[in-house]
Structures are given as structure tokens and as C-alpha cells.
C-alpha positions in Angstrom: 67.5 -33.3 50.1 64.4 -31.9 52.0 65.0 -28.6 50.7 65.1 -29.9 47.2 61.6 -31.6 47.7 59.9 -28.7 49.2 61.5 -26.7 46.0 59.7 -29.0 43.8 56.3 -29.2 45.8 56.1 -25.3 46.0 56.7 -25.1 42.0 54.0 -27.9 41.7 51.5 -25.5 43.9 52.3 -22.4 41.8 51.4 -24.3 38.5 48.0 -25.5 39.9 47.3 -22.0 41.0 48.1 -20.7 37.5 45.6 -23.3 36.0 42.9 -22.3 38.4 43.2 -18.7 37.6 42.9 -19.3 33.9 39.9 -21.8 34.5 38.2 -18.8 36.3 38.8 -16.6 33.6 37.5 -19.0 30.9 34.1 -19.7 33.2 33.4 -15.9 33.3 29.6 -15.3 32.9 27.8 -14.6 29.8 27.5 -10.8 30.5 31.2 -10.3 30.9 32.6 -11.6 27.6 33.4 -9.5 24.7 30.9 -9.0 22.0 27.7 -9.3 24.1 24.7 -7.6 22.6 21.6 -6.7 24.7 18.2 -7.3 22.8 16.1 -4.7 22.1 12.6 -4.4 24.4 9.7 -5.3 22.3 7.6 -2.5 24.2 10.2 0.3 22.8 9.8 -1.0 19.6 9.1 2.3 17.1 6.9 2.5 14.0 8.9 3.6 11.3 7.4 5.3 8.3 8.8 6.7 4.9 8.5 10.5 5.2 5.6 10.3 7.7 3.7 8.8 5.0 1.8 5.2 5.2 4.7 3.2 3.8 5.9 1.2 7.0 9.4 0.3 7.4 10.8 -2.4 10.1 13.0 -1.0 12.6 16.5 -2.1 13.0 17.8 -3.5 16.6 21.4 -2.6 17.1 23.4 -2.7 20.5 20.4 -3.1 22.7 18.3 0.1 21.0 16.0 0.6 18.4 16.6 3.0 15.1 14.7 3.5 12.1 16.6 2.6 8.9 17.9 5.5 6.6 15.3 7.3 4.9 12.6 6.4 7.2 11.1 8.5 10.2 10.1 7.4 13.7 6.3 8.2 14.0 6.7 10.2 17.3 8.8 12.8 15.2 5.8 13.0 12.6 3.0 15.6 13.1 -0.1 13.8 14.4 -3.7 15.1 13.9 -7.1 13.4 14.5 -7.9 13.9 10.9 -4.6 12.2 9.4 -2.6 10.1 12.4 1.1 9.9 11.4 1.9 6.3 10.3 -1.2 4.9 10.5 -2.4 1.9 8.7 -2.2 1.8 4.9 -5.1 3.9 3.5 -7.9 2.3 1.3 -7.3 2.4 -2.4 -10.2 4.6 -3.0 -8.3 7.2 -1.0 -5.2 6.8 -2.9 -6.4 5.8 -6.8 -4.7 7.6 -9.2 -4.8 7.4 -13.1 -2.5 9.3 -15.7 -4.1 12.4 -16.7 -6.8 12.7 -14.2 -7.0 14.9 -11.3 -7.3 13.4 -7.7 -10.6 14.5 -7.1 -13.7 13.2 -4.9 -17.5 13.8 -5.2 -19.3 12.2 -2.3 -16.7 9.4 -2.4 -12.8 10.0 -2.1 -11.2 10.0 -5.8 -14.9 9.3 -7.2 -14.3 11.8 -10.0 -10.7 10.3 -10.6 -11.9 6.8 -11.3 -14.7 8.3 -13.5 -12.1 10.2 -15.4 -10.0 7.0 -16.0 -13.1 5.0 -17.2 -14.2 7.8 -19.7 -10.8 8.0 -21.1 -10.9 4.3 -21.7 -14.3 4.7 -23.1 -13.3 7.5 -25.4 -10.5 5.4 -26.6 -12.9 2.7 -27.7 -15.8 4.6 -28.8 -15.0 5.5 -32.6 -17.9 5.1 -34.9 -19.1 6.4 -38.4 -22.8 5.7 -37.7 -25.4 4.9 -34.9 -25.3 1.2 -35.6 -21.6 1.1 -34.7 -22.5 1.7 -31.2 -23.6 -0.5 -28.4 -24.0 -0.1 -24.6 -21.1 -2.0 -22.5 -21.9 -4.4 -19.9 -20.1 -2.8 -16.7 -20.6 -3.5 -13.2 -20.1 -0.2 -11.6 -19.4 -1.6 -8.2 -18.9 1.2 -5.5 -18.5 3.8 -8.2 -22.0 3.3 -9.6 -20.5 3.8 -13.3 -22.0 2.7 -16.6 -25.6 2.3 -15.6 -27.1 5.8 -16.1 -26.1 6.8 -18.7 -24.7 3.5 -20.1 -21.1 3.4 -21.4 -21.5 3.6 -25.3 -18.5 2.0 -27.2 -17.7 0.7 -30.6 -19.3 -2.9 -31.1 -15.7 -4.0 -31.9 -14.2 -2.7 -28.7 -16.8 -3.6 -26.2 -15.2 -6.4 -24.8 -11.8 -4.8 -24.5 -13.5 -1.9 -22.7 -15.5 -4.1 -20.5 -12.2 -5.9 -19.6 -10.2 -2.5 -18.8 -13.1 -0.9 -16.9 -13.6 -3.9 -14.9 -9.9 -3.7 -13.9 -9.9 -0.3 -12.8 -13.2 -0.6 -10.8 -11.7 -3.3 -9.0 -8.6 -1.6 -8.1 -10.6 1.4 -6.9 -13.3 -0.5 -5.0 -11.3 -3.6 -3.9 -13.4 -6.3 -2.0 -14.3 -3.9 0.9 -15.0 -0.5 -0.3 -15.2 2.2 2.3 -17.6 4.4 0.4 -20.3 3.5 -2.2 -21.8 5.7 -4.8 -25.1 4.4 -6.6 -25.2 7.5 -9.3 -28.6 8.9 -10.3 -30.1 10.4 -13.3 -33.4 11.7 -14.6 -33.9 9.6 -17.7 -35.3 6.1 -17.8 -33.5 5.0 -21.0 -30.9 5.9 -23.4 -30.0 5.2 -27.1 -26.6 4.6 -28.7 -25.7 7.6 -31.0 -22.8 8.4 -33.4 -21.8 12.0 -32.7 -18.8 13.6 -34.5 -17.3 10.1 -34.7 -17.8 9.1 -31.3 -20.4 6.9 -29.5 -22.5 8.6 -27.0 -25.7 7.7 -24.9 -28.5 10.0 -25.4 -32.2 10.1 -24.1 -34.8 8.9 -27.1 -36.0 12.2 -27.5 -32.9 13.9 -27.9 -33.3 14.0 -31.7 -30.7 13.5 -34.5 
């Protein structure tokens, strides 16, 4: 009888040891379980950009390490010069302004000739005339480009409002609220007259003749 009681107690003791072992396994620390992923260090976060240009892209944190998404580059792999740091802050619109059919040229200010080309395209498209009285000077705020004051932008009377709206839109896109460069423009004539020459409105000095 005593042998039977001892056998039962021994079996109960083995069962308790097994439960304790399972409990120890379940209570393991957070670093030992499967699927644990370390966080990426903020100090090691790279700056990613598209083809070493100014279009910035958010890096990706995977398994504790940073990487730049496909199609982008870590700035440390880009050439870096004092004149044009790689992956720098986006450039001002004056430096990146473009218009269809106009070359990307500057003159004192970046892309100044580009925006002048754009405005002249808009003007000539709205400067058709048959006689001098068809023409009028548009009211243009030249903003940072100094366009439309000397000489004034001569357009058809019927198209003046449309030109003024389109010109304001382009100048706003080029200059924005905080231009990095301002051109005032200058000319040697105190006044101009509207003339119709070869079907186009133009601005000429008073003594320019017919």
C-alpha cells in the first residue's frame, strides 16, 4: 500500500514540473519570442531622393535597418558640391520655372528669360489687330520679373482681361510670395504708344513714326 501511495505522489510531482516548464516558456522575455523586430535608430535615418534630385522620398525601416525605396537613392551615394548639394531642400520656382516652347535661360535672375518668353507668347497670342485703335496697354504687375512696365505689354482690347489673368498666373508661379531674385527692368524711353504693325499690337516710342 505504501508503494502505491509513493507512486501516485511521484506522478503528481512530475506533472507539476511539466507545468512549471511550460510556464517558464510562456513567460519568456520580449526579446526571445519569434517575430520581434528592432526599431530603426532615428539618428541613422537616411535622406532619400529621386535620382540625386530635389524630390525627397521617405526611407523605409525594415528589421531594424533603414533603406531607400526602389527608384530612390541615399544622398550619401550622390555627388555633392558646394554649388549644388545633393538632396538639398527643393529649389525655388525661379530656379525651376519652365514653359512649353521656351528655353531655360536666365538673365541676372534665374530663368528670367524663360518667364519673359512665356509672357511674350501669351501676349502675341492676344495681340491681333487691324488698326492702332484696336490696341491697348495691359495692366500687369511685373512682380519680381519687372515685366510689362517698360515697355508696356500691348494687346488687343478684346483680349486684355484674358492676357492680364494669364500673365498674373505665370508671374505668380515664377515669383511666388518670396522671390530669391528681383529684376526691375529699365529702358530709355519715358512713354510709349500702342501701334498696330503687321497685324500685331506693339509698343513704340511717340517719335517712332507710322
